[in-house]
VOLUM-214270 format. One record per atom (N, C-alpha, C, O): z, y, x; residue number from 1; residue in one letter. Coordinates in steps of 0.1 Angstrom, whole numbers. Layout:
N
[node [Z,Y,X],NUM,A]
...
//
This chain:
171
[node [977,-138,1093],1,M]
[node [967,-127,1096],1,M]
[node [963,-130,1111],1,M]
[node [971,-131,1120],1,M]
[node [950,-130,1112],2,N]
[node [944,-132,1125],2,N]
[node [942,-118,1132],2,N]
[node [932,-112,1129],2,N]
[node [951,-114,1141],3,S]
[node [950,-101,1147],3,S]
[node [938,-99,1156],3,S]
[node [932,-88,1157],3,S]
[node [933,-110,1162],4,K]
[node [921,-109,1171],4,K]
[node [909,-106,1162],4,K]
[node [900,-98,1165],4,K]
[node [908,-114,1151],5,K]
[node [896,-112,1142],5,K]
[node [896,-98,1136],5,K]
[node [886,-91,1135],5,K]
[node [908,-94,1131],6,I]
[node [909,-80,1125],6,I]
[node [906,-70,1135],6,I]
[node [899,-60,1132],6,I]
[node [911,-71,1148],7,G]
[node [908,-62,1158],7,G]
[node [894,-61,1161],7,G]
[node [888,-50,1163],7,G]
[node [887,-72,1162],8,A]
[node [872,-72,1165],8,A]
[node [865,-65,1153],8,A]
[node [855,-58,1156],8,A]
[node [870,-67,1141],9,F]
[node [863,-61,1129],9,F]
[node [865,-46,1130],9,F]
[node [856,-38,1126],9,F]
[node [877,-41,1134],10,I]
[node [880,-27,1135],10,I]
[node [870,-21,1145],10,I]
[node [864,-11,1143],10,I]
[node [869,-28,1157],11,A]
[node [860,-23,1168],11,A]
[node [846,-22,1163],11,A]
[node [839,-12,1165],11,A]
[node [841,-32,1156],12,L]
[node [828,-33,1151],12,L]
[node [825,-21,1141],12,L]
[node [815,-14,1143],12,L]
[node [834,-19,1132],13,N]
[node [832,-8,1122],13,N]
[node [833,6,1128],13,N]
[node [827,15,1124],13,N]
[node [842,7,1138],14,R]
[node [844,20,1145],14,R]
[node [831,23,1152],14,R]
[node [826,35,1152],14,R]
[node [825,13,1159],15,K]
[node [813,16,1166],15,K]
[node [801,19,1157],15,K]
[node [792,27,1160],15,K]
[node [801,12,1145],16,K]
[node [790,15,1135],16,K]
[node [791,29,1131],16,K]
[node [780,35,1128],16,K]
[node [803,34,1130],17,K]
[node [804,48,1126],17,K]
[node [802,58,1137],17,K]
[node [802,70,1135],17,K]
[node [800,53,1149],18,G]
[node [797,61,1161],18,G]
[node [809,69,1166],18,G]
[node [808,79,1172],18,G]
[node [821,63,1163],19,L]
[node [834,69,1168],19,L]
[node [839,63,1181],19,L]
[node [838,51,1183],19,L]
[node [845,71,1189],20,T]
[node [852,66,1201],20,T]
[node [866,62,1196],20,T]
[node [870,66,1185],20,T]
[node [873,55,1204],21,Q]
[node [887,51,1201],21,Q]
[node [895,64,1200],21,Q]
[node [904,65,1191],21,Q]
[node [892,74,1208],22,E]
[node [900,86,1208],22,E]
[node [897,94,1195],22,E]
[node [906,100,1190],22,E]
[node [884,94,1191],23,Q]
[node [881,102,1179],23,Q]
[node [888,95,1166],23,Q]
[node [893,102,1158],23,Q]
[node [887,82,1166],24,L]
[node [894,75,1155],24,L]
[node [909,77,1155],24,L]
[node [915,79,1144],24,L]
[node [914,76,1167],25,G]
[node [929,79,1168],25,G]
[node [933,93,1164],25,G]
[node [943,95,1157],25,G]
[node [924,103,1167],26,A]
[node [927,116,1163],26,A]
[node [927,118,1148],26,A]
[node [935,125,1142],26,A]
[node [917,111,1141],27,K]
[node [916,112,1127],27,K]
[node [928,105,1120],27,K]
[node [933,109,1109],27,K]
[node [934,95,1126],28,L]
[node [945,88,1121],28,L]
[node [959,92,1125],28,L]
[node [969,88,1120],28,L]
[node [959,101,1136],29,G]
[node [971,106,1141],29,G]
[node [978,96,1150],29,G]
[node [990,96,1151],29,G]
[node [970,88,1157],30,V]
[node [976,78,1167],30,V]
[node [968,80,1180],30,V]
[node [957,87,1180],30,V]
[node [973,74,1191],31,S]
[node [966,76,1203],31,S]
[node [954,66,1205],31,S]
[node [953,56,1197],31,S]
[node [945,69,1214],32,N]
[node [934,60,1217],32,N]
[node [939,46,1222],32,N]
[node [933,36,1220],32,N]
[node [951,46,1228],33,K]
[node [957,33,1233],33,K]
[node [961,25,1221],33,K]
[node [960,12,1222],33,K]
[node [966,31,1211],34,T]
[node [970,24,1199],34,T]
[node [957,17,1193],34,T]
[node [958,5,1189],34,T]
[node [946,25,1192],35,I]
[node [934,19,1187],35,I]
[node [930,7,1195],35,I]
[node [925,-3,1190],35,I]
[node [930,9,1208],36,S]
[node [927,-2,1218],36,S]
[node [935,-14,1216],36,S]
[node [930,-25,1216],36,S]
[node [948,-12,1214],37,R]
[node [957,-24,1211],37,R]
[node [953,-31,1198],37,R]
[node [954,-43,1198],37,R]
[node [950,-23,1188],38,W]
[node [946,-29,1175],38,W]
[node [933,-38,1178],38,W]
[node [932,-49,1173],38,W]
[node [923,-31,1184],39,E]
[node [910,-38,1186],39,E]
[node [911,-50,1195],39,E]
[node [903,-59,1194],39,E]
[node [920,-50,1205],40,N]
[node [922,-62,1213],40,N]
[node [930,-73,1206],40,N]
[node [931,-84,1211],40,N]
[node [936,-70,1195],41,G]
[node [944,-79,1187],41,G]
[node [958,-81,1193],41,G]
[node [965,-90,1189],41,G]
[node [962,-72,1202],42,N]
[node [975,-73,1207],42,N]
[node [986,-68,1197],42,N]
[node [997,-73,1197],42,N]
[node [982,-59,1188],43,Y]
[node [991,-53,1178],43,Y]
[node [983,-52,1165],43,Y]
[node [970,-51,1165],43,Y]
[node [990,-52,1154],44,M]
[node [984,-50,1141],44,M]
[node [987,-35,1137],44,M]
[node [998,-30,1141],44,M]
[node [978,-29,1130],45,P]
[node [982,-16,1125],45,P]
[node [994,-17,1116],45,P]
[node [996,-26,1109],45,P]
[node [1002,-6,1116],46,D]
[node [1013,-5,1107],46,D]
[node [1008,-5,1093],46,D]
[node [997,0,1090],46,D]
[node [1016,-11,1084],47,L]
[node [1012,-12,1070],47,L]
[node [1008,2,1064],47,L]
[node [999,3,1056],47,L]
[node [1015,13,1068],48,S]
[node [1012,26,1064],48,S]
[node [998,31,1069],48,S]
[node [992,40,1063],48,S]
[node [993,25,1079],49,M]
[node [980,29,1085],49,M]
[node [968,21,1079],49,M]
[node [957,25,1081],49,M]
[node [970,10,1072],50,L]
[node [959,2,1067],50,L]
[node [950,10,1058],50,L]
[node [938,9,1059],50,L]
[node [955,17,1048],51,E]
[node [946,24,1039],51,E]
[node [938,35,1046],51,E]
[node [926,36,1044],51,E]
[node [945,44,1053],52,P]
[node [937,54,1060],52,P]
[node [927,49,1070],52,P]
[node [916,54,1071],52,P]
[node [930,38,1076],53,L]
[node [921,31,1086],53,L]
[node [909,26,1078],53,L]
[node [898,28,1083],53,L]
[node [911,19,1067],54,S]
[node [900,14,1060],54,S]
[node [891,25,1054],54,S]
[node [879,23,1054],54,S]
[node [897,36,1050],55,K]
[node [889,47,1045],55,K]
[node [881,54,1056],55,K]
[node [869,57,1054],55,K]
[node [887,55,1068],56,E]
[node [879,61,1080],56,E]
[node [868,52,1084],56,E]
[node [857,57,1088],56,E]
[node [869,39,1082],57,L]
[node [859,30,1086],57,L]
[node [849,26,1075],57,L]
[node [840,19,1077],57,L]
[node [852,32,1063],58,D]
[node [843,29,1051],58,D]
[node [842,15,1048],58,D]
[node [832,9,1045],58,D]
[node [854,8,1049],59,I]
[node [855,-6,1044],59,I]
[node [866,-7,1035],59,I]
[node [875,2,1034],59,I]
[node [867,-18,1027],60,T]
[node [877,-20,1018],60,T]
[node [890,-25,1025],60,T]
[node [889,-30,1036],60,T]
[node [901,-23,1019],61,L]
[node [914,-28,1024],61,L]
[node [913,-43,1025],61,L]
[node [918,-49,1035],61,L]
[node [907,-49,1015],62,N]
[node [905,-63,1015],62,N]
[node [897,-68,1027],62,N]
[node [901,-78,1034],62,N]
[node [886,-61,1030],63,E]
[node [878,-65,1042],63,E]
[node [886,-63,1055],63,E]
[node [885,-71,1064],63,E]
[node [893,-52,1056],64,L]
[node [901,-49,1068],64,L]
[node [911,-61,1070],64,L]
[node [912,-66,1081],64,L]
[node [918,-65,1060],65,L]
[node [928,-75,1061],65,L]
[node [922,-89,1064],65,L]
[node [928,-98,1070],65,L]
[node [910,-91,1059],66,A]
[node [903,-104,1061],66,A]
[node [896,-104,1075],66,A]
[node [894,-115,1080],66,A]
[node [893,-92,1080],67,G]
[node [887,-91,1093],67,G]
[node [872,-95,1092],67,G]
[node [866,-98,1102],67,G]
[node [866,-93,1080],68,E]
[node [852,-96,1078],68,E]
[node [848,-89,1065],68,E]
[node [856,-86,1057],68,E]
[node [834,-88,1064],69,F]
[node [829,-82,1051],69,F]
[node [831,-93,1040],69,F]
[node [829,-105,1042],69,F]
[node [835,-88,1028],70,V]
[node [837,-97,1017],70,V]
[node [827,-96,1007],70,V]
[node [824,-84,1002],70,V]
[node [821,-107,1003],71,E]
[node [811,-106,992],71,E]
[node [818,-104,979],71,E]
[node [829,-107,977],71,E]
[node [811,-97,970],72,Q]
[node [817,-93,957],72,Q]
[node [823,-105,949],72,Q]
[node [833,-104,942],72,Q]
[node [816,-117,950],73,E]
[node [821,-128,943],73,E]
[node [834,-134,948],73,E]
[node [841,-141,941],73,E]
[node [837,-131,960],74,K]
[node [849,-137,967],74,K]
[node [861,-127,968],74,K]
[node [870,-130,975],74,K]
[node [859,-115,962],75,V]
[node [869,-105,963],75,V]
[node [883,-109,959],75,V]
[node [893,-107,966],75,V]
[node [884,-116,947],76,I]
[node [897,-120,942],76,I]
[node [903,-131,951],76,I]
[node [915,-130,954],76,I]
[node [895,-140,955],77,E]
[node [900,-151,964],77,E]
[node [905,-145,977],77,E]
[node [916,-149,981],77,E]
[node [898,-136,983],78,Y]
[node [903,-129,995],78,Y]
[node [915,-120,993],78,Y]
[node [924,-120,1001],78,Y]
[node [915,-114,982],79,S]
[node [927,-105,979],79,S]
[node [940,-113,979],79,S]
[node [949,-108,985],79,S]
[node [940,-124,972],80,E]
[node [952,-132,971],80,E]
[node [956,-137,985],80,E]
[node [968,-137,989],80,E]
[node [946,-142,993],81,K]
[node [949,-147,1007],81,K]
[node [955,-135,1015],81,K]
[node [964,-137,1022],81,K]
[node [948,-124,1014],82,N]
[node [953,-112,1022],82,N]
[node [966,-107,1018],82,N]
[node [974,-103,1027],82,N]
[node [970,-107,1006],83,I]
[node [983,-103,1001],83,I]
[node [993,-113,1007],83,I]
[node [1004,-108,1012],83,I]
[node [991,-126,1006],84,I]
[node [1000,-136,1011],84,I]
[node [1002,-134,1026],84,I]
[node [1013,-135,1031],84,I]
[node [991,-133,1033],85,N]
[node [991,-132,1048],85,N]
[node [998,-119,1052],85,N]
[node [1006,-119,1061],85,N]
[node [996,-108,1045],86,T]
[node [1003,-95,1048],86,T]
[node [1018,-96,1046],86,T]
[node [1026,-91,1054],86,T]
[node [1022,-103,1035],87,L]
[node [1036,-104,1032],87,L]
[node [1043,-113,1042],87,L]
[node [1054,-110,1047],87,L]
[node [1036,-124,1046],88,D]
[node [1041,-133,1057],88,D]
[node [1043,-125,1070],88,D]
[node [1053,-126,1077],88,D]
[node [1032,-118,1074],89,Y]
[node [1033,-110,1086],89,Y]
[node [1044,-100,1086],89,Y]
[node [1051,-98,1096],89,Y]
[node [1046,-93,1075],90,S]
[node [1056,-83,1073],90,S]
[node [1070,-89,1074],90,S]
[node [1079,-84,1081],90,S]
[node [1072,-100,1068],91,T]
[node [1084,-107,1068],91,T]
[node [1088,-112,1082],91,T]
[node [1099,-110,1087],91,T]
[node [1078,-117,1089],92,K]
[node [1081,-121,1103],92,K]
[node [1084,-110,1112],92,K]
[node [1093,-110,1121],92,K]
[node [1077,-99,1110],93,K]
[node [1080,-87,1118],93,K]
[node [1094,-81,1116],93,K]
[node [1101,-77,1125],93,K]
[node [1098,-81,1103],94,I]
[node [1111,-76,1100],94,I]
[node [1122,-86,1105],94,I]
[node [1132,-81,1111],94,I]
[node [1120,-99,1104],95,Q]
[node [1129,-108,1110],95,Q]
[node [1130,-107,1125],95,Q]
[node [1141,-108,1131],95,Q]
[node [1119,-104,1132],96,N]
[node [1119,-102,1146],96,N]
[node [1127,-90,1150],96,N]
[node [1135,-90,1160],96,N]
[node [1126,-79,1142],97,E]
[node [1134,-67,1145],97,E]
[node [1149,-69,1142],97,E]
[node [1157,-64,1150],97,E]
[node [1152,-76,1132],98,H]
[node [1166,-80,1129],98,H]
[node [1172,-88,1141],98,H]
[node [1183,-86,1145],98,H]
[node [1164,-97,1146],99,K]
[node [1168,-106,1157],99,K]
[node [1171,-97,1169],99,K]
[node [1181,-99,1176],99,K]
[node [1162,-88,1172],100,K]
[node [1164,-79,1184],100,K]
[node [1177,-71,1182],100,K]
[node [1185,-69,1192],100,K]
[node [1180,-66,1170],101,I]
[node [1192,-58,1168],101,I]
[node [1204,-67,1170],101,I]
[node [1214,-63,1176],101,I]
[node [1204,-79,1165],102,S]
[node [1215,-89,1166],102,S]
[node [1218,-92,1181],102,S]
[node [1229,-92,1185],102,S]
[node [1207,-95,1188],103,I]
[node [1209,-98,1202],103,I]
[node [1214,-86,1210],103,I]
[node [1223,-88,1219],103,I]
[node [1210,-74,1206],104,F]
[node [1215,-62,1213],104,F]
[node [1230,-61,1210],104,F]
[node [1238,-58,1219],104,F]
[node [1234,-63,1198],105,M]
[node [1248,-62,1194],105,M]
[node [1257,-72,1202],105,M]
[node [1267,-69,1206],105,M]
[node [1252,-85,1202],106,I]
[node [1259,-95,1210],106,I]
[node [1260,-91,1224],106,I]
[node [1270,-93,1231],106,I]
[node [1249,-86,1230],107,A]
[node [1249,-82,1244],107,A]
[node [1259,-71,1247],107,A]
[node [1267,-72,1257],107,A]
[node [1259,-61,1238],108,I]
[node [1269,-50,1240],108,I]
[node [1283,-55,1239],108,I]
[node [1292,-51,1246],108,I]
[node [1285,-64,1229],109,G]
[node [1299,-70,1227],109,G]
[node [1303,-77,1239],109,G]
[node [1314,-76,1244],109,G]
[node [1294,-86,1245],110,L]
[node [1298,-94,1257],110,L]
[node [1300,-84,1269],110,L]
[node [1309,-87,1277],110,L]
[node [1292,-74,1270],111,Y]
[node [1294,-64,1281],111,Y]
[node [1308,-57,1279],111,Y]
[node [1315,-56,1290],111,Y]
[node [1311,-53,1267],112,L]
[node [1324,-47,1265],112,L]
[node [1336,-56,1269],112,L]
[node [1346,-53,1275],112,L]
[node [1335,-69,1265],113,C]
[node [1345,-79,1268],113,C]
[node [1346,-81,1283],113,C]
[node [1357,-82,1288],113,C]
[node [1334,-82,1289],114,F]
[node [1334,-84,1304],114,F]
[node [1341,-72,1311],114,F]
[node [1349,-74,1320],114,F]
[node [1337,-60,1307],115,L]
[node [1343,-48,1313],115,L]
[node [1358,-48,1310],115,L]
[node [1366,-44,1319],115,L]
[node [1362,-51,1298],116,A]
[node [1377,-51,1295],116,A]
[node [1384,-61,1304],116,A]
[node [1395,-58,1308],116,A]
[node [1378,-72,1307],117,L]
[node [1385,-82,1315],117,L]
[node [1384,-79,1330],117,L]
[node [1394,-82,1337],117,L]
[node [1373,-73,1334],118,R]
[node [1372,-70,1349],118,R]
[node [1378,-57,1353],118,R]
[node [1384,-57,1364],118,R]
[node [1378,-47,1345],119,I]
[node [1382,-34,1349],119,I]
[node [1396,-31,1346],119,I]
[node [1404,-26,1355],119,I]
[node [1400,-34,1334],120,S]
[node [1414,-31,1330],120,S]
[node [1424,-40,1336],120,S]
[node [1421,-52,1340],120,S]
[node [1436,-35,1338],121,Q]
[node [1447,-44,1343],121,Q]
[node [1451,-53,1332],121,Q]
[node [1450,-50,1320],121,Q]
[node [1457,-65,1336],122,P]
[node [1460,-75,1326],122,P]
[node [1470,-71,1316],122,P]
[node [1469,-75,1304],122,P]
[node [1479,-62,1319],123,E]
[node [1489,-57,1309],123,E]
[node [1484,-45,1301],123,E]
[node [1491,-40,1293],123,E]
[node [1472,-40,1304],124,S]
[node [1467,-28,1298],124,S]
[node [1464,-30,1283],124,S]
[node [1457,-40,1279],124,S]
[node [1468,-20,1275],125,N]
[node [1464,-21,1261],125,N]
[node [1450,-17,1259],125,N]
[node [1443,-22,1249],125,N]
[node [1444,-9,1268],126,W]
[node [1430,-5,1267],126,W]
[node [1421,-18,1268],126,W]
[node [1411,-19,1262],126,W]
[node [1425,-26,1277],127,G]
[node [1417,-39,1279],127,G]
[node [1417,-47,1266],127,G]
[node [1406,-52,1262],127,G]
[node [1428,-48,1259],128,A]
[node [1428,-55,1246],128,A]
[node [1420,-48,1236],128,A]
[node [1413,-54,1228],128,A]
[node [1420,-35,1235],129,V]
[node [1412,-27,1226],129,V]
[node [1397,-29,1228],129,V]
[node [1390,-32,1219],129,V]
[node [1393,-28,1241],130,Y]
[node [1379,-30,1244],130,Y]
[node [1375,-44,1241],130,Y]
[node [1363,-47,1237],130,Y]
[node [1383,-54,1244],131,S]
[node [1380,-68,1241],131,S]
[node [1378,-70,1227],131,S]
[node [1369,-77,1223],131,S]
[node [1387,-64,1218],132,I]
[node [1385,-66,1204],132,I]
[node [1373,-59,1199],132,I]
[node [1365,-65,1190],132,I]
[node [1370,-47,1204],133,I]
[node [1358,-40,1199],133,I]
[node [1345,-49,1204],133,I]
[node [1336,-50,1196],133,I]
[node [1345,-54,1216],134,G]
[node [1334,-62,1220],134,G]
[node [1333,-75,1212],134,G]
[node [1322,-79,1209],134,G]
[node [1344,-81,1209],135,L]
[node [1344,-93,1201],135,L]
[node [1338,-90,1187],135,L]
[node [1331,-98,1181],135,L]
[node [1342,-79,1181],136,V]
[node [1337,-75,1168],136,V]
[node [1321,-74,1169],136,V]
[node [1314,-78,1160],136,V]
[node [1316,-67,1179],137,F]
[node [1302,-66,1181],137,F]
[node [1295,-80,1182],137,F]
[node [1285,-83,1175],137,F]
[node [1301,-89,1189],138,V]
[node [1296,-102,1191],138,V]
[node [1296,-110,1177],138,V]
[node [1286,-116,1174],138,V]
[node [1307,-109,1170],139,I]
[node [1308,-116,1157],139,I]
[node [1298,-110,1147],139,I]
[node [1292,-117,1140],139,I]
[node [1296,-97,1147],140,I]
[node [1286,-91,1138],140,I]
[node [1272,-96,1141],140,I]
[node [1264,-99,1132],140,I]
[node [1269,-96,1154],141,G]
[node [1256,-101,1158],141,G]
[node [1254,-116,1154],141,G]
[node [1243,-119,1149],141,G]
[node [1264,-124,1156],142,I]
[node [1263,-138,1151],142,I]
[node [1262,-139,1136],142,I]
[node [1254,-147,1131],142,I]
[node [1270,-131,1129],143,F]
[node [1269,-131,1114],143,F]
[node [1255,-128,1110],143,F]
[node [1250,-134,1100],143,F]
[node [1248,-118,1116],144,R]
[node [1235,-114,1112],144,R]
[node [1225,-126,1114],144,R]
[node [1215,-127,1107],144,R]
[node [1227,-134,1124],145,E]
[node [1218,-145,1128],145,E]
[node [1221,-158,1121],145,E]
[node [1213,-167,1122],145,E]
[node [1232,-160,1115],146,L]
[node [1235,-173,1109],146,L]
[node [1225,-175,1098],146,L]
[node [1223,-167,1089],146,L]
[node [1220,-187,1097],147,K]
[node [1210,-191,1088],147,K]
[node [1216,-198,1075],147,K]
[node [1209,-207,1070],147,K]
[node [1227,-193,1072],148,I]
[node [1234,-199,1060],148,I]
[node [1232,-189,1048],148,I]
[node [1235,-177,1050],148,I]
[node [1228,-194,1037],149,S]
[node [1224,-185,1026],149,S]
[node [1237,-180,1019],149,S]
[node [1237,-169,1013],149,S]
[node [1248,-187,1019],150,S]
[node [1260,-183,1012],150,S]
[node [1267,-172,1021],150,S]
[node [1271,-175,1032],150,S]
[node [1269,-161,1015],151,L]
[node [1276,-150,1022],151,L]
[node [1291,-154,1025],151,L]
[node [1296,-151,1035],151,L]
[node [1297,-161,1015],152,K]
[node [1311,-165,1017],152,K]
[node [1312,-174,1029],152,K]
[node [1322,-173,1037],152,K]
[node [1303,-184,1030],153,R]
[node [1304,-193,1042],153,R]
[node [1301,-186,1055],153,R]
[node [1308,-189,1065],153,R]
[node [1292,-177,1055],154,R]
[node [1289,-169,1068],154,R]
[node [1302,-161,1071],154,R]
[node [1305,-161,1083],154,R]
[node [1308,-154,1062],155,L]
[node [1320,-147,1064],155,L]
[node [1331,-156,1069],155,L]
[node [1338,-152,1079],155,L]
[node [1333,-167,1063],156,L]
[node [1344,-176,1067],156,L]
[node [1341,-181,1081],156,L]
[node [1351,-182,1089],156,L]
[node [1329,-185,1084],157,I]
[node [1326,-190,1098],157,I]
[node [1329,-179,1108],157,I]
[node [1335,-181,1118],157,I]
[node [1325,-166,1105],158,C]
[node [1326,-155,1115],158,C]
[node [1341,-151,1116],158,C]
[node [1346,-148,1127],158,C]
[node [1349,-152,1105],159,I]
[node [1363,-148,1106],159,I]
[node [1370,-159,1114],159,I]
[node [1378,-156,1123],159,I]
[node [1367,-172,1112],160,C]
[node [1373,-182,1120],160,C]
[node [1370,-181,1134],160,C]
[node [1378,-182,1143],160,C]
[node [1357,-178,1137],161,L]
[node [1352,-176,1151],161,L]
[node [1359,-164,1157],161,L]
[node [1363,-165,1169],161,L]
[node [1361,-154,1150],162,F]
[node [1368,-142,1155],162,F]
[node [1382,-145,1159],162,F]
[node [1386,-142,1170],162,F]
[node [1390,-151,1150],163,F]
[node [1404,-154,1153],163,F]
[node [1405,-165,1164],163,F]
[node [1415,-164,1172],163,F]
[node [1396,-175,1164],164,A]
[node [1397,-185,1175],164,A]
[node [1394,-178,1189],164,A]
[node [1401,-181,1198],164,A]
[node [1385,-169,1189],165,T]
[node [1382,-163,1202],165,T]
[node [1393,-153,1205],165,T]
[node [1397,-152,1217],165,T]
[node [1398,-146,1195],166,L]
[node [1409,-136,1198],166,L]
[node [1421,-143,1203],166,L]
[node [1428,-138,1212],166,L]
[node [1424,-155,1197],167,S]
[node [1436,-163,1202],167,S]
[node [1434,-167,1217],167,S]
[node [1444,-168,1224],167,S]
[node [1421,-170,1220],168,T]
[node [1419,-173,1235],168,T]
[node [1421,-161,1244],168,T]
[node [1427,-163,1254],168,T]
[node [1417,-149,1239],169,F]
[node [1419,-137,1247],169,F]
[node [1434,-134,1248],169,F]
[node [1439,-130,1259],169,F]
[node [1442,-137,1238],170,L]
[node [1456,-133,1238],170,L]
[node [1465,-143,1245],170,L]
[node [1476,-140,1248],170,L]
[node [1460,-155,1247],171,S]
[node [1469,-165,1254],171,S]
[node [1468,-165,1269],171,S]
[node [1474,-173,1275],171,S]
//
């Protein structure tokens, strides 16, 4: 999906209807800044917003996703392309959100391990508890990001990594 092309098409049709960004945003329940981001191609409208947006602009969903007016003869061709592009875009967006969560979990885990090693006294049981909790966060983050399709292999790798790291902490 070409977000710049779609954004320019949204702007063109909004102006044709004589609407400001603020007016269109009010009709859709979003801010004028959100409309501006869509029109600049910086962001794509959320999937839930595509149908209401196309209705407000008096264009078809197919035209909105194509970023241009679609001739009647090419509707089916554009529909298939738009469905594939939308699915690809959605998949990439979901993967990006999963990656952010995984990175956050790894960061929290490393931070807990660091705190456990820096703050607690060497003989403290609390240091060991926080280290293990931190290590669990790190391993879960890694598990989520492993690109191995077999669940058993991912689990085995993470369990081995957990015990290898744990043995390093305990020695």
